[in-house]
C-alpha positions in Angstrom: 51.7 8.7 33.0 52.9 5.2 33.0 53.6 3.1 29.6 53.1 -0.1 31.1 49.5 -1.7 30.2 48.0 -1.8 33.5 49.1 0.0 36.7 52.6 0.5 37.4 53.3 0.3 40.8 49.7 1.7 44.0 48.3 4.9 42.8 48.7 7.8 45.7 45.8 8.5 47.5 45.2 11.6 45.7 45.5 9.9 42.4 43.2 7.4 43.5 39.9 9.9 44.7 39.9 12.1 41.9 38.5 12.3 38.7 40.4 12.3 35.0 41.5 15.2 34.1 40.8 17.2 30.8 42.1 15.1 27.9 43.6 16.6 24.3 43.1 14.2 21.2 45.8 15.9 19.8 48.6 15.5 22.1 47.2 12.4 24.2 48.7 9.7 22.8 46.3 7.2 24.3 43.6 8.8 23.1 44.6 8.9 19.6 45.6 5.1 19.2 42.1 4.3 21.0 40.6 6.4 18.0 42.9 4.7 15.6 41.2 0.9 17.0 37.7 2.3 16.5 38.3 4.2 13.1 40.2 0.3 12.4 36.8 -1.2 13.7 34.7 0.5 11.8 36.6 0.4 8.4 36.4 -3.5 9.4 32.3 -3.2 10.5 31.7 -1.0 7.8 32.8 -3.9 5.0 31.1 -6.3 6.5 27.6 -4.3 7.2 27.5 -2.2 3.4 27.5 -6.1 2.1 24.6 -7.7 3.9 21.1 -7.4 3.8 17.9 -7.8 5.1 17.3 -11.2 6.4 14.4 -13.2 8.3 13.0 -10.5 11.7 13.9 -8.1 9.3 11.3 -8.4 6.9 8.8 -9.3 9.1 9.8 -5.4 11.1 9.3 -4.1 7.0 5.7 -5.7 6.7 4.3 -5.1 10.1 5.6 -1.2 10.1 5.0 -0.3 5.8 1.7 -1.3 6.7 0.4 -0.7 10.1 2.3 2.5 10.5 4.3 3.6 14.0 0.7 2.3 15.9 2.3 -1.2 16.4 5.6 0.5 17.3 4.6 -1.7 21.7 3.6 -4.8 20.2 5.6 -7.2 21.5 7.8 -9.4 19.1 8.7 -13.0 20.0 8.7 -12.1 23.9 11.3 -8.6 22.8 9.4 -4.8 23.4 11.0 -2.9 21.1 9.3 0.1 20.3 12.6 2.5 19.1 13.6 -0.5 17.2 10.7 -0.5 15.2 10.6 3.1 14.8 14.0 2.8 12.7 12.8 0.0 10.4 9.5 2.3 10.0 11.8 5.1 9.1 14.4 3.7 6.7 11.3 1.8 4.8 10.3 5.9 4.9 13.3 7.1 3.5 14.1 4.1 0.6 12.3 0.7 0.8 14.5 -2.4 0.5 17.6 -0.1 0.5 20.3 -1.6 2.7 22.1 1.5 2.6 20.0 3.3 5.0 19.9 0.8 7.6 24.1 0.1 7.0 24.2 3.3 8.3 21.9 3.6 11.1 24.6 0.4 12.1 27.0 1.9 11.8 26.1 5.3 13.8 25.1 3.5 16.5 28.4 1.4 16.6 30.5 4.5 16.8 28.4 5.8 19.4 28.8 2.8 21.4 33.1 3.0 20.8 33.1 6.5 21.9 30.9 5.4 24.7 33.2 2.6 25.9 36.1 4.7 25.5 34.5 7.4 27.4 33.7 5.3 30.3 37.1 4.1 30.3 38.8 7.1 30.4 36.1 8.5 33.3 36.6 5.1 35.1 41.1 5.2 34.6 41.7 8.2 32.9 43.9 7.7 30.2 46.3 5.3 30.6 47.4 2.3 28.2 45.6 0.4 30.5 42.3 1.2 28.6 43.4 -0.3 25.3 43.7 -4.2 25.7 39.8 -3.8 27.1 39.3 -1.8 23.9 40.6 -3.9 21.4 38.7 -6.8 23.1 35.4 -5.3 22.5 36.2 -4.1 19.1 37.4 -6.7 16.8 35.7 -9.8 19.9 33.9 -12.3 17.4 30.7 -11.8 19.6 29.5 -8.9 18.6 29.3 -9.8 14.9 26.0 -10.2 14.3 24.9 -7.6 15.7 26.4 -5.6 12.7 25.4 -7.4 9.7 21.8 -8.3 11.2 19.2 -5.2 11.3 17.1 -7.5 13.8 20.0 -7.9 16.2 21.8 -5.4 16.0 18.6 -2.9 16.6 18.5 -4.6 19.7 22.0 -4.9 21.5 24.0 -2.1 20.0 21.4 0.3 21.9 21.9 -1.8 25.3 26.0 -1.4 24.7 25.0 1.9 24.4 23.1 2.6 27.7 25.8 0.0 29.1 28.7 2.2 28.3 27.1 5.8 28.5 24.4 4.9 31.5 28.0 3.3 33.3 29.8 6.4 32.8 27.5 8.4 33.6 26.2 7.1 37.1 30.6 6.5 38.1 30.0 10.6 37.8 27.1 10.3 40.3 29.2 8.0 42.9 32.3 10.6 43.0 29.9 13.9 43.1 26.7 12.3 44.2 25.2 15.4 41.8 21.4 15.1 40.2 22.6 15.6 37.0 24.6 12.6 36.1 21.9 10.3 37.7 19.8 11.6 35.3 21.4 11.3 32.3 21.6 7.6 33.6 18.1 7.5 33.6 17.6 8.9 30.2 20.8 6.3 28.7 18.9 3.4 30.4 15.3 4.6 29.1 17.1 4.9 25.5 18.0 1.4 25.4 15.2 0.1 27.0 12.9 1.5 24.3 15.0 -0.9 21.9 16.0 -4.3 24.0 14.1 -6.0 27.3 17.7 -7.0 28.0 18.6 -3.3 28.7 17.6 -3.8 32.1 20.5 -6.1 33.3 22.5 -2.8 33.0 21.2 -2.0 36.1 23.0 -4.6 37.7 26.5 -3.6 36.4 25.5 -0.3 38.2 25.1 -2.1 41.4 27.9 -4.5 41.2 30.2 -1.6 40.2 28.9 0.4 42.8 29.0 -2.2 45.5 32.5 -3.3 44.4 34.3 -0.5 44.2 32.1 2.7 45.8 31.8 0.4 49.2 33.8 -1.2 51.1 34.0 -4.0 54.4 31.9 -7.0 54.7 28.4 -6.8 52.5 26.1 -6.0 55.3 28.6 -2.9 55.5 28.3 -2.6 51.9 25.1 -2.3 51.0 24.8 -0.1 54.2 27.6 2.5 53.2 25.8 2.6 49.3 22.2 2.9 50.9 23.1 6.2 52.8 25.7 7.4 50.5 23.3 6.5 47.0 20.0 6.6 48.3 18.5 9.1 46.1 19.8 6.9 43.0 19.0 3.3 44.9 15.0 4.2 44.2 15.5 6.0 41.5 16.6 2.5 39.7 14.8 0.7 41.5 11.2 2.4 40.6 12.4 2.7 37.0 13.5 -1.1 37.0 10.0 -2.8 38.6 8.1 0.0 36.5 9.4 -1.6 32.8 9.1 -4.8 34.4 5.4 -4.5 34.8 5.3 -3.2 32.0 7.0 -6.3 30.3 5.6 -8.5 31.8 2.3 -7.2 30.4 3.0 -6.1 27.4 5.4 -9.0 25.7 6.4 -11.7 28.7 5.8 -15.0 26.7 7.8 -17.3 28.5 8.4 -18.6 32.3 10.7 -20.3 34.7 8.6 -24.0 33.7 10.9 -23.6 30.1 13.7 -24.0 32.3 15.0 -27.7 32.7 18.0 -29.5 33.7 18.8 -31.3 30.8 18.4 -28.1 28.8 20.0 -25.6 31.5 23.3 -28.1 30.9 23.7 -28.1 27.5 22.9 -24.5 27.5 25.5 -23.5 30.2 27.9 -25.9 28.4 27.2 -24.3 24.5 26.7 -20.9 25.3 29.9 -20.5 28.0 32.5 -23.2 27.0 31.7 -24.0 23.5 31.1 -19.9 22.5 32.0 -17.3 25.4 35.3 -18.8 26.4 36.8 -19.3 22.7 36.3 -15.7 21.5 38.0 -14.1 24.1 41.1 -15.5 22.5 40.5 -15.2 18.6 38.3 -17.7 18.4 36.3 -20.1 17.5 38.1 -20.1 14.4 35.7 -22.8 12.9 32.0 -23.0 12.2 29.4 -25.1 11.7 26.7 -23.7 9.2 23.1 -23.6 10.2 21.8 -21.9 6.9 21.9 -18.5 7.4 24.1 -18.9 10.4 27.3 -19.7 11.5 27.4 -22.0 15.2 30.5 -21.4 16.8 32.4 -24.9 16.8 35.9 -24.8 18.2 36.5 -28.0 18.8 37.0 -29.9 22.6 41.1 -28.9 21.9 40.0 -25.4 20.9 38.0 -25.2 24.3 40.3 -26.8 26.4 43.1 -24.3 25.1 40.7 -20.8 25.8 39.6 -22.0 29.1 43.1 -23.1 30.1 44.1 -19.2 29.5 41.0 -17.5 30.9 42.2 -19.5 34.1 45.6 -18.5 33.6 45.0 -14.9 32.8 42.6 -14.8 36.0 45.0 -16.4 38.1 47.6 -13.9 37.1 45.7 -10.5 37.9 44.5 -12.6 40.8 48.1 -12.9 41.8 49.8 -9.6 40.5 46.3 -7.1 41.3 44.8 -6.8 44.5 40.5 -6.9 44.5 41.0 -7.6 41.0 38.4 -11.1 40.9 35.7 -8.7 42.3 35.5 -7.4 38.8 34.5 -11.0 37.5 31.5 -10.8 38.9 29.7 -8.2 36.1 31.0 -11.4 33.8 29.2 -14.0 36.0 26.0 -12.4 36.6 25.6 -11.6 32.8 26.4 -14.7 31.6 23.9 -16.8 34.1 21.5 -14.2 33.3 22.1 -15.1 29.7 21.8 -18.7 30.3 18.7 -18.6 32.4 16.7 -16.8 29.4 18.2 -18.5 26.7 17.1 -21.5 28.4 13.5 -20.6 28.8 13.1 -18.5 26.3 14.3 -20.8 23.2 16.5 -23.5 23.9 13.1 -25.3 25.8 11.1 -24.1 22.4 13.8 -25.3 20.2 16.6 -27.2 21.3 19.5 -26.2 23.7 22.2 -26.0 19.9 20.6 -22.5 19.3 22.3 -20.8 22.4 26.2 -20.8 19.8 24.4 -18.3 17.8 26.4 -15.6 19.1 23.7 -13.1 19.3 22.3 -14.4 22.2 24.8 -13.5 24.4 25.8 -10.5 22.2 26.8 -8.2 24.9 29.3 -10.8 26.5 32.2 -8.8 24.7 31.5 -5.6 25.8 30.6 -6.5 29.8 34.1 -8.4 29.9 35.7 -5.7 28.3 34.6 -3.2 31.3 35.5 -6.6 33.7 38.7 -6.5 32.6 39.5 -3.5 33.0 38.2 -3.3 36.6 40.5 -6.2 37.3 43.8 -4.6 36.2 43.4 -1.3 36.6 42.8 1.6 39.3 39.2 2.8 39.9 39.7 6.7 39.7 37.5 8.3 42.9 36.9 4.5 44.2 36.9 4.1 48.1 38.9 0.5 47.2 41.3 0.2 44.0 43.1 -2.0 42.3 46.6 -1.6 43.5 49.9 -4.3 42.4 50.6 -6.6 44.8 53.7 -8.2 42.7 55.3 -7.7 39.3 53.9 -10.0 36.9 55.9 -11.8 34.1 52.9 -10.5 31.7 50.8 -8.0 32.7 54.1 -5.5 34.2 55.3 -5.7 30.4 53.7 -3.8 27.4 55.3 -4.8 24.6 54.5 -8.4 25.6 50.5 -7.1 26.7 50.9 -5.4 23.4 51.8 -9.0 21.1 49.4 -10.7 23.3 46.5 -8.3 22.5 47.6 -8.2 18.8 47.6 -11.7 18.6 44.3 -11.8 19.8 43.0 -9.0 17.3 44.2 -10.7 14.8 42.5 -13.8 15.3 39.1 -12.6 16.0 39.5 -10.7 12.7 39.8 -13.9 11.1 37.1 -15.7 12.8 35.6 -12.7 11.6 35.3 -12.9 8.2 34.5 -16.4 7.9 31.0 -14.7 10.0 31.0 -12.5 7.3 32.0 -14.6 4.3 29.3 -17.4 4.9 26.4 -14.8 6.2 27.1 -12.7 2.7 27.4 -16.3 0.4 23.8 -18.2 2.0 22.0 -14.5 1.9 18.2 -15.6 0.3 16.5 -12.3 0.9 18.6 -10.5 -1.1 18.6 -12.1 -4.2 14.9 -13.4 -3.9 14.3 -9.6 -3.5 16.4 -7.9 -6.1 14.8 -10.2 -9.1 11.0 -9.2 -7.4 11.7 -5.8 -7.5 13.2 -5.7 -10.7 10.2 -7.3 -12.4 8.0 -5.4 -10.3 9.8 -1.5 -11.0 10.3 -2.3 -14.8 6.9 -2.8 -15.6 5.2 -0.4 -18.1 1.8 -1.6 -17.1 0.3 -2.9 -13.5 1.3 -6.7 -12.8 -1.6 -8.7 -11.9 -0.3 -11.3 -9.2 -1.7 -14.1 -7.1 -0.9 -13.2 -3.5 0.9 -15.5 -1.8 3.2 -16.0 1.1 7.4 -15.8 0.2 9.4 -18.9 0.4 10.3 -20.1 4.2 14.0 -19.5 3.5 12.9 -15.8 3.2 10.4 -16.2 6.2 9.3 -18.7 8.5 5.6 -19.6 8.1 4.7 -18.4 11.9 5.0 -14.9 10.5 1.6 -14.8 8.6 0.1 -12.4 7.3 3.5 -10.6 7.0 4.9 -12.8 5.0 2.2 -12.4 2.2 3.7 -10.6 -0.7 0.9 -8.0 -0.7 2.4 -6.8 2.7 5.8 -6.8 1.6 5.4 -5.3 -1.9 3.0 -2.7 -0.3 4.7 0.5 -1.4 5.1 -1.2 -4.8 2.3 0.4 -7.1 2.6 -1.9 -10.3 2.5 -4.9 -8.2 -1.6 -5.2 -8.1 -2.4 -8.3 -6.0 -6.1 -9.2 -7.9 -8.4 -11.4 -6.9 -10.1 -11.6 -10.8 -8.2 -12.0 -14.0 -9.1 -12.3 -17.2 -6.8 -14.6 -19.5 -3.3 -13.9 -17.4 -2.2 -13.9 -13.8 1.4 -13.9 -12.6 3.0 -15.5 -9.7 6.2 -15.1 -8.0 8.1 -18.0 -8.0 10.8 -19.4 -5.2 13.7 -17.1 -7.1 11.3 -13.6 -6.8 11.1 -13.7 -10.6 7.3 -12.8 -11.9 6.2 -15.4 -14.2 2.8 -16.8 -16.3 1.1 -19.1 -13.5 -1.2 -21.9 -14.5 -3.2 -23.8 -12.3 -3.0 -27.8 -12.2 -6.7 -29.3 -11.8 -7.0 -30.3 -8.1 -10.6 -30.4 -8.5 -13.0 -30.1 -12.1 -16.5 -29.5 -13.1 -19.2 -32.7 -13.6 -19.7 -32.5 -17.2 -22.8 -29.8 -18.1 -26.0 -31.1 -19.5 -25.9 -29.0 -23.1 -24.1 -30.9 -25.7 -21.8 -28.6 -27.5 -21.8 -25.8 -24.5 -21.3 -27.9 -20.9 -23.4 -25.0 -18.9 -25.5 -22.3 -20.8 -25.3 -19.9 -18.5 -28.1 -16.7 -19.4 -30.5 -14.5 -17.9 -30.5 -16.6 -14.5 -27.7 -18.0 -12.3 -26.4 -21.4 -13.5 -24.5 -23.7 -10.7 -21.6 -25.5 -11.8 -20.8 -28.7 -9.4 -17.3 -29.7 -9.3 -16.0 -33.7 -8.7 -15.2 -32.9 -5.0 -15.1 -30.3 -2.4 -12.3 -27.6 -1.3 -11.1 -26.8 2.0 -8.2 -24.5 4.2 -8.1 -22.0 1.4 -6.1 -20.6 -1.0 -7.7 -22.1 -4.4 -8.3 -20.3 -7.3 -10.9 -21.1 -10.3 -10.1 -21.0 -14.1 -13.2 -20.8 -16.2 -12.7 -20.8 -19.9 -16.0 -19.8 -22.0 -17.0 -18.4 -25.0 -19.4 -15.3 -24.6 -21.4 -13.9 -27.3 -20.5 -10.2 -25.6 -19.5 -7.9 -23.0 -21.2 -8.4 -20.3 -21.3 -8.3 -16.6 -21.1 -11.2 -14.4 -20.7 -12.3 -11.2 -18.7 -15.9 -10.2 -19.7 -17.0 -6.1 -17.6 -20.2 -5.3 -18.4 -20.2 -0.9 -18.5 -17.2 0.4 -16.3 -15.5 -2.3 -18.5 -13.6 -4.5 -17.2 -11.2 -7.6 -18.5 -8.7 -9.9 -16.4 -8.6 -13.0 -16.8 -8.3 -16.6 -16.6 -10.9 -19.5 -15.3 -10.8 -22.9 -16.3 -12.0 -25.8 -15.2 -14.8 -28.0 -13.3 -17.2 -26.2 -11.3 -16.4 -22.9 -10.6 -17.6 -19.5 -11.7 -16.2 -16.0 -9.4 -16.2 -13.0 -11.3 -16.1 -9.7 -10.3 -16.5 -6.0 -12.1 -18.9 -4.5 -12.5 -18.0 -0.2 -11.5 -19.2 3.0 -14.5 -21.7 3.3 -15.5 -25.3 2.3 -17.1 -25.2 -1.4 -18.0 -28.1 -3.8 -19.4 -26.0 -6.6 -19.4 -22.1 -8.5 -22.4 -20.1 -9.3 -21.8 -17.9 -12.4 -24.8 -15.2 -12.3 -25.8 -11.4 -13.6 -25.2 -11.6 -17.2 -26.8 -8.8 -19.1 -29.7 -9.5 -20.7 -29.3 -11.0 -24.2 -26.1 -12.2 -23.2 -25.5 -15.8 -23.3 -22.0 -17.4 -22.1 -21.1 -21.4 -22.5 -18.6 -23.3 -20.2 -17.2 -26.6 -19.8 -14.1 -26.3 -18.7 -13.9 -25.2 -15.1 -11.4 -26.5 -12.9 -10.3 -25.4 -9.4 -6.1 -25.5 -7.9 -4.0 -24.0 -6.4 -1.9 -21.2 -8.9 1.9 -22.5 -9.6 4.9 -21.3 -11.9 4.0 -22.0 -15.4 6.4 -24.3 -15.8 6.5 -26.4 -12.8 6.3 -29.6 -13.4 2.6 -31.4 -13.0 2.5 -32.5 -9.4 5.5 -31.4 -7.9 
């Protein structure tokens, strides 16, 4: 094995046409170095992942699956069809609700499987040679994949896609070499696994097609297509059937955007942001500077950073093309995925919220993986391929291992700096963690069930579009001491904006008109009494507070609009809290008292519950 980090000399015909030999971690220094790099990356990811917590979409997954169970696994979410991710969200919730350690372990296990998959793919394609280490380092340390390590909603989609890409392509290469059915079925299995988590896994079929046509056929395009059809017809038909079946299912079940969302202006903005400001600088350790957007960080390398990174990309591609034959075709992989990402983000996201969203790396989370594969294919000969990369001239960089090692180390260090910046901002701006830490502590430490108003969590926790999944009753379904009531006597609690359980007050939006009975207001005895309010109330969310004096304990029925509740009144002076219905109402009816019991009230108000220390009018 050569010590060069790329190919050294022209490989023999035998070397180019055989599969890699069996390798031993105990004696193979390249494998030892690769495993060491993976361990370092997993250590960093463990720090990043275990310091994270749930955010935004994660709460919707929790709410949906904990309330409705696995029957909603195939229900689409924001254009995603992800029954696998929903299942894992349900499983984590079943094991330990709101314990992010369970989720972090799942993320790290998926990351480990992806890391090993890339190593297996590189060894299967090129053999155990030092040249596979730079592409591996690119994937392991590039900042592009950091959001998937710390955000469950992103990681549970994209890590399975990367797993399917690495392991699926590795087994497909085995099929190309041997034409055996077993590797083909393994590829299909990996693809199906990825598709259960993320619809973009369908793009792996594109990677399979590009590798097949570029390296396992020869001649012009028509000749390559003919060879592929002649030699790999079974695989083509199998992949076509799988892809078509999935696209039909996705279109019927989850597709919520179309090409009509793509406009010239938004397409240009996404292309500039996603590729030039996001992707290119990240390849060389960038962006090193971020713009904070709430909890998220958007790449902001500046004009100079973009120009330097773009120049480095051009120089690297040029150096590979000058010193290696057949190197340029590898970049079709990168071009294919970038074009798909730009179109998908433009149609599915930027058309609704603007092109700036494409600076969020989760919308190109697979690009570190794809670029690692492309870089290896551009520099190294694929074993068993019909056309292989060969060295045509010596390169001042590529054929000097220590120079390559130094460059890779610098890029890895810069990438780690960018990643630490991203993670630190994420950790310092997680609104869900302190909110639920306070809320869960209050609920779980209570000795008796707490009478709570069911309300939505703050917008910083979940977007209002998540209703009704953003209701506290949905998010705390496992907490038996959180008693979400429609009726309460004397005391009612609410959850404030910081997650603390505090007494509720009812600022009066409407009040009762003066009653006809002096010193009593409205006297209720054997017959129903209607208390008119000083104006109508609509759109729901209203509660009533009825301050009363009762002669004894008695059943009572309180009706406000279409909502009617049967409860009990207590003797002497008390306050009854009742939730009104969602329809319009302008009066309250009290009825159903036991014989001989009377009730007086001149204190009926309607409003929306707020924490007791909320300033008047806020």
